[in-house]
C-alpha positions in Angstrom: -7.4 -5.6 -24.8 -9.5 -4.1 -27.5 -10.8 -0.6 -27.6 -14.2 -1.8 -26.2 -12.7 -4.1 -23.6 -13.1 -3.1 -20.1 -11.6 -4.2 -16.8 -13.9 -6.1 -14.6 -13.9 -7.2 -10.9 -16.1 -10.0 -9.9 -16.2 -10.6 -6.1 -16.7 -14.1 -5.3 -15.4 -14.9 -8.7 -13.9 -18.2 -7.5 -17.3 -19.7 -6.7 -19.7 -21.3 -9.2 -21.9 -18.4 -10.2 -18.9 -15.9 -9.9 -16.8 -18.1 -12.1 -19.4 -18.3 -14.8 -19.7 -14.5 -14.7 -15.8 -14.4 -15.0 -15.8 -16.7 -18.0 -18.5 -14.7 -19.8 -16.8 -11.4 -19.2 -13.4 -12.8 -20.5 -15.2 -14.4 -23.5 -16.6 -10.9 -24.2 -13.0 -9.6 -24.3 -12.7 -8.0 -20.9 -9.8 -8.3 -18.5 -11.2 -10.0 -15.4 -10.2 -9.7 -11.8 -11.3 -13.0 -10.2 -11.8 -12.4 -6.4 -11.5 -15.0 -3.8 -11.4 -14.8 0.0 -10.9 -18.5 0.9 -10.3 -20.5 -2.3 -7.5 -18.7 -3.8 -6.4 -21.9 -5.7 -9.8 -21.9 -7.4 -9.3 -18.3 -8.4 -5.8 -19.1 -9.7 -7.2 -22.1 -11.7 -9.9 -20.0 -13.3 -7.3 -17.3 -14.2 -5.3 -20.1 -15.9 -8.4 -21.4 -17.7 -9.2 -18.0 -19.0 -5.7 -17.3 -20.2 -5.5 -20.7 -21.9 -8.7 -19.8 -23.7 -7.0 -16.6 -24.9 -8.6 -14.2 -22.3 -7.0 -11.9 -19.7 -7.4 -12.3 -16.0 -5.7 -11.9 -12.6 -6.6 -13.1 -9.2 -7.3 -10.9 -6.2 -7.4 -12.2 -2.6 -9.0 -10.2 0.0 -11.8 -10.2 2.6 -14.7 -8.0 1.5 -15.6 -7.5 5.1 -12.3 -5.8 5.9 -12.4 -2.3 4.6 -8.6 -1.7 4.8 -7.8 -5.0 3.0 -10.4 -4.2 0.4 -9.0 -0.7 -0.1 -5.4 -2.0 -0.4 -6.4 -4.8 -3.0 -8.4 -2.2 -5.0 -5.5 0.3 -5.0 -3.3 -2.4 -6.4 -5.8 -3.4 -9.1 -6.4 0.3 -10.0 -2.7 1.0 -10.4 -2.8 -0.7 -13.8 -6.1 1.0 -14.9 -9.7 1.8 -13.9 -12.1 -1.0 -13.1 -15.2 -0.3 -15.3 -17.3 -3.3 -14.5 -18.0 -4.3 -10.9 -20.0 -7.4 -10.1 -20.7 -7.6 -6.4 -21.2 -11.4 -6.3 -19.6 -12.3 -3.0 -22.0 -13.6 -0.5 -22.5 -16.4 2.1 -25.5 -18.6 2.8 -25.5 -19.9 6.4 -28.1 -22.6 6.3 -30.5 -22.1 9.3 -34.2 -21.6 9.6 -34.6 -18.1 10.8 -36.0 -19.0 14.2 -33.0 -21.2 14.9 -30.4 -18.8 13.3 -27.8 -17.7 15.9 -26.8 -14.0 16.1 -23.3 -14.7 14.9 -24.7 -16.4 11.7 -27.0 -13.5 11.0 -24.3 -10.9 11.5 -21.8 -12.9 9.3 -24.3 -13.0 6.4 -25.0 -9.3 6.7 -21.3 -8.5 7.1 -20.3 -10.2 3.8 -23.5 -9.5 1.7 -24.1 -5.9 2.8 -21.0 -4.5 4.3 -18.8 -6.2 1.7 -20.9 -4.6 -1.0 -20.3 -1.2 0.6 -16.6 -1.8 1.1 -16.0 -2.8 -2.5 -18.4 -0.4 -4.2 -17.4 2.6 -2.1 -13.7 1.8 -2.3 -13.9 1.4 -6.1 -15.7 4.7 -6.6 -13.4 6.6 -4.2 -10.3 5.3 -5.9 -11.7 5.8 -9.4 -12.7 9.3 -8.6 -9.2 10.0 -7.2 -7.6 8.9 -10.5 -9.7 11.5 -12.4 -10.6 8.8 -14.9 -13.3 9.8 -17.3 -16.5 7.9 -16.8 -17.4 5.3 -19.3 -20.9 4.5 -20.6 -22.3 1.5 -22.2 -24.2 1.4 -25.5 
């Protein structure tokens, strides 16, 4: 990695939008952690694609709604250096018109989109703070 390269985590990186974000970050010279919850094979294929193109990437598999699993995965990633770029892209869309949406559907959407954001962001910040890593700024 170059001196300006950073380490990036893209949640939902195995999906369409997330994969595009991962590719762009890798093209910009950053090491990319491609996150997947279900489609680990897609994350691994993207990691291989990035590596074949001369980039640097690794796959991470965890459920953003599980705080303990999220923390364990982040600890593993942070063991080799701080994550300076975090893209909270994980989310689900459960197709239902609001009046017909079941409570379980609503709670799952909120759990992934909101609680997942909290677990990843809070976990990243806490672990980064515990490493006493200096903050980085973008120009």
